[in-house]
C-alpha positions as CSV (number, residue, x, y, z in Angstrom):
1,X,0.3,0.3,-0.2
2,X,1.0,3.9,-0.6
3,X,0.1,6.7,1.1
4,X,1.5,10.3,1.0
5,X,1.5,12.3,4.1
6,X,0.6,15.9,3.2
7,X,-0.5,17.3,5.8
8,X,0.3,17.1,9.6
9,X,-2.2,18.5,12.2
10,X,0.0,21.5,14.3
11,X,-2.7,21.9,16.7
12,X,-2.5,18.0,17.9
13,X,1.9,18.1,16.7
14,X,1.2,21.3,20.0
15,X,-0.3,19.0,22.0
16,X,2.1,15.7,22.1
17,X,5.1,18.5,21.5
18,X,4.0,19.8,25.2
19,X,3.5,16.9,26.4
20,X,7.0,15.3,25.7
21,X,8.1,18.3,26.8
22,X,7.0,18.3,30.1
23,X,7.8,15.0,30.7
24,X,12.0,15.9,29.4
25,X,11.5,19.0,32.4
26,X,10.2,16.8,34.8
27,X,13.1,13.9,34.5
28,X,15.6,16.6,33.8
29,X,14.7,17.8,37.3
30,X,14.5,14.3,39.1
31,X,18.1,14.1,37.4
32,X,20.3,17.1,38.8
33,X,18.1,16.1,42.7
34,X,19.6,12.5,41.6
35,X,23.3,13.6,40.9
36,X,23.5,16.7,43.4
37,X,22.8,14.1,46.3
38,X,24.6,10.9,45.0
39,X,27.4,13.7,44.7
40,X,26.9,15.0,48.1
41,X,26.8,11.4,49.8
42,X,30.2,10.9,47.9
43,X,32.0,14.0,49.4
44,X,32.2,15.7,46.0
45,X,31.5,19.0,47.8
46,X,33.5,18.9,50.9
47,X,36.6,17.4,48.5
48,X,36.3,20.1,46.4
49,X,36.3,23.3,49.2
50,X,38.7,21.7,51.1
51,X,41.3,21.3,47.3
52,X,40.1,25.7,47.2
53,X,40.8,26.5,50.3
54,X,44.5,25.0,49.7
55,X,44.8,27.1,46.9
56,X,43.9,30.0,48.4
57,X,46.6,31.8,50.4
58,X,44.8,34.3,53.0
59,X,42.3,31.8,54.3
60,X,39.1,33.0,53.0
61,X,36.1,30.9,53.6
62,X,34.9,30.3,50.5
63,X,32.1,27.3,50.3
64,X,31.0,25.9,47.2
65,X,27.4,24.9,48.5
66,X,26.7,28.5,48.8
67,X,27.0,28.8,45.1
68,X,25.7,24.8,44.0
69,X,23.6,24.4,47.8
70,X,20.7,22.2,46.7
71,X,18.3,24.5,46.6
72,X,20.0,26.5,43.6
73,X,20.7,23.4,41.8
74,X,16.5,22.4,41.8
75,X,16.2,26.2,41.1
76,X,18.1,26.4,37.9
77,X,16.7,23.0,36.3
78,X,13.0,24.3,36.1
79,X,14.2,27.5,34.9
80,X,15.5,25.4,32.3
81,X,13.3,23.4,31.9
82,X,10.6,25.9,31.6
83,X,12.9,27.2,29.0
84,X,12.8,23.7,27.1
85,X,9.2,23.6,27.5
86,X,8.8,26.3,25.6
87,X,11.4,26.3,23.4
88,X,10.9,22.5,22.0
89,X,6.6,23.4,21.8
90,X,7.1,26.3,19.3
91,X,10.1,24.8,17.4
92,X,7.6,21.6,17.0
93,X,5.0,23.6,15.8
94,X,6.6,26.0,13.4
95,X,8.2,22.4,12.0
96,X,4.5,21.1,11.5
97,X,3.6,24.3,9.7
98,X,6.3,24.9,7.4
99,X,6.1,21.0,6.5
100,X,2.6,21.6,5.6
101,X,4.2,24.4,3.2
102,X,6.4,22.4,1.7
103,X,3.7,19.1,1.6
104,X,1.3,21.2,-0.1
105,X,4.4,22.9,-2.9
106,X,5.3,19.1,-3.6
107,X,2.7,17.1,-2.6
108,X,4.3,16.0,0.9
109,X,6.5,12.7,2.2
110,X,5.2,9.0,0.4
111,X,5.2,6.1,2.3
112,X,5.2,2.3,0.9
113,X,3.4,0.1,4.3
114,X,3.3,-3.6,3.8
115,X,1.1,-6.7,5.4
116,X,3.3,-9.6,6.0
């Protein structure tokens, strides 16, 4: 069977792209939380603090957790996730719109399906 994909509904692409990008954003926030917890459990942040204190000759009280604490890491990943939701949804919808324009000019993508 030979079929031609001549049009993609932009509204359905917008809905699916939004839902998939929300799922990716949630997964990335969970990933950042898990990674931060593993790094903190391994003592990575205290090792970096100790290394920076040995390099500093003036003896300042620098603490890396002031900059990459759990709250800041999660907040940053949420902001990046929201931006990704907006951008991924807009790009997918724009791509569907551009496909519809190109398909109206050249006829679309032809698919050959077989029943085996």
